[in-house]
N, C-alpha and C positions, 0 to 999 in steps of 0.2 A: 326600732324595737328588735330585741333578740329573736332568733329564729329557732324552730324545733325541727330536728332532722330525724329521718326514719330510713333504715336500710336493713336488708335481710339477705339470707342465702349466700353467705361468703364461702361456705364449704371448705374452710381451711383444712388441709390434709389431703385434698384431692387436686390433681392437676386438671386444667381445662384449657381455655384460651391462653392463659398464663400458667406457669407452675404455681404450686401452692405458696412457695417462698416468695415469688414475685408478687403474687396477689396479696400476701400479708404486708409486704412493703407498700403496696399501693393503698391498702386499707389505712395504714399508718399515715401516709401522705394525705389521704382524705380527711382523717380525723384532725390532722394539723391544720388543714384548710378551713374546716367548719368550726373548730373550737372557738376562735375569737368572736364569732357571731352567734354562737349557740347558747340558747337558754337550756336546752336538754337534748340528749341523743338517745334514740330508741333503736336497739339492735333486735330485730323482730324474728329471731329464730334461725336455726341452721347456721350458726356462726362457724361450726366445725362440721366436717364430714362424719366424724364420730367423736363422741365424748362420753367417757365413763369415769366418774370420780371414785377411785379406790380410797380407802381410809387414809393411806399414807403415801399414795402415788398419784401424780397427775401426768397426763400424756406428755411425751417428749415434744419439744418444739414450741412455737408460738411466743417466744420470748420477746420479740419486738412488739407484738400486739399487747402482751400483758404489761410490758413496761409503759407503753403509751396509755393504756387504761388506768394504770396506777397513777401516772403523772397527771392525767386530766382529773381524776377523782380527787387527788390531793390538792389540786388547784380549785376545787369546788364545783366542777361541772357535773350536774346530775346526769347519770347514765342509767338506762333501764334495759334489761335483757329479757328475752323470752326463749323458752325451749322450743325446738322444732322437732320434726320426726327423726332427725339425725343426731340430735344432742339432747334426748329426753332425760338422760341420766345426770342431771345437775343436782347436787345434794347439799350445796352450801358454800362451795369454794369461792364463787364470785361474791357472795355476800360477805364472807369472812375476810377474804384477801383484799377486795377492792371496794367494798361497800356498795356493790351494784345489786339492787333487787332483781330477782329472777321470777318471772311469771310463767306459770304452766298452763294457764287458760287465758282466753281473751279478756281484756279489761276495757272499761269505758272511762275516758278522761275528758275533762273540760279544760281547754287551753285558750285563754284570751277570748272567751265567749263562744268558742266553737267546740262542738262535741266530737270526740274521736272514739271509735270502736276499734281496738287494736288487738291483733292476734296473729300467730304464725299462719294458721289456716289449715293445717293438717287435720283430717278427720271431720271436717265441717261439710255441711251440705249433703245432698243425697248421694247414693251409690257409695263406692269405695268401701263396701262392707267388709271385705277381706282385711284391709288395713285397720279398720276400726276394731275388729276382733283381735288382730295382732297387737295393736297398741295397748289393749287391756292387759294382754300378757306381759308386754314389755314394762309397763308401769306397776305391775303387781309386786309388792314387797318381796314375795318368795322368789320370783324370777330374778329380781335385782340382787338378792342375797346369793342365789346360786351362781349368777354370772360373776359376782365379786370374788368367787373362789378360783376362777380362771387366772392363770398368770397373765399380767398385763400384755405381754408380747403376743400371747395366743389370743386373748380376747380382742385385742385391737385388729389383728390380722383377720379373724373371723368376721368381725363387724365390717371392716373395709371391703372384704370380699363380697359380703352380702349386699352392701351398698352399690358396688360396681355392677353386680349382676342385676339388681333391681333397676338401675338407671339404663343399662343396656337393653333391658326388656321393654322399656317404654317406647311405644311406636312413635316414629318421627312426626307423624301427623298430629299427635296429641301435644306436641311442643308448640304448635301454632294456636292462634285464636280459634276456638271451636264454635263460636257463635253464642248469642245470648241464651239459647235454649239448652246448650250443653255445658256451659261454664258453671261448674258446681259452686264455686265461691260466689258468683253473681246470683245464683239461685238461693244460696244461703242468705245473702243480703236482703233479697226480696222477702224471704220467710221472716227474718227478724223485723222488717218493716211491717209485715202483716200482723205481727205480735205487738206492735206499738213502739218498737225500738227504732227511732229515726234519727241517728246521729248525722252530723254534717258530713263526716267522712268514715267509711269503713277502710281500715288500713290493714292489708294482709301481705304475706310473702307466699312461700311454698310453690306458687304457680310458675315461677321462673320466667315470667313474661310481664313487661311493664304495661300496665293498664290504667286508664283514667276514664271511668264510665259513669255517666249521669244516670241515676236510677229513676224508675217510673214515678216515684212520688214527687219528682221535680226539685227536691231539696238535697237529698243525700247523693254522695258520690262514692263509688267503689274504686279504690286505688290499690293496685298490686305493685309491690316494690321491685318486681323483677328479680335479678340476681347479679352476682359479681363474677360468676363463672364465665359469662359471655357478654352481659349487658352493661355492667358497672353502673347500675341505676339506683337512685335513691329519691326520696321525697323530702321537700322542705316546706314548712309552714311559716309564713312571714308575718302572721298576725291577722292577715286579711284573706289570703288564699293559699292553697296547697298545690304544688305542682311537682311533677317528676322531672329530674335532671339526670345528667350522665357525667361521670368523672373520667377524664382522660380518654374519652371515647365518644364518637358520635353514636346516636341511637334514635329510635322511634318508639312512639307510645301508641298502643291500641286505644282508640277513643271514639266516642259517638257524638262528641260536641265540640271538641277543640279543633280548630282548623289551622 
């Protein structure tokens, strides 16, 4: 049976464990590896550190990734993308250039009898009220129109500076597992279950931490895809089960049931 692959938080354009250029090449190698066995690939947000689609300009770089996406789509492989908090401003380029649908909100999909609730994860769950207010400003058409008048060089520099400041301000302790009572995406999953939404898998990114957590209803699992800045983690569904794996790197998963 063909497999379904999920990955998120590549943050191309920002250096981390590897430079952005090295990570882009690594992503292309991963796509080459999974493509022969793939029924579909889901890129679940924050593909870029910053992305804004001007009417006649696209950001410089990423040519290897774009070439690979075009090649895979021309070969018939379904690819789906999601916006994240770093690349909110996708306005149609992926659909028009590659035939890749882009989702701005979580979706629910049935794949071979299993139900998946898929989204990037930003702005979900309790707390983080400051970001939720800021996101409303970022996605407002007037804000996007005004930003579009910045020269691309200036707009990109401002956005990258803001991203770096935000990441540097994150306390190191919050990058680790916070426990079931403080993990906001885990709390969001429990709230959805209380509302009668009980998929087999909640698939999120954004947290930058690989997680595979059995939820209290005994059926659903919360999987966080981690990231490619440090973990190189992704998830694969083989038709029977979904698990998190690591590409060209050893890694570990936060779990309450897998030994």
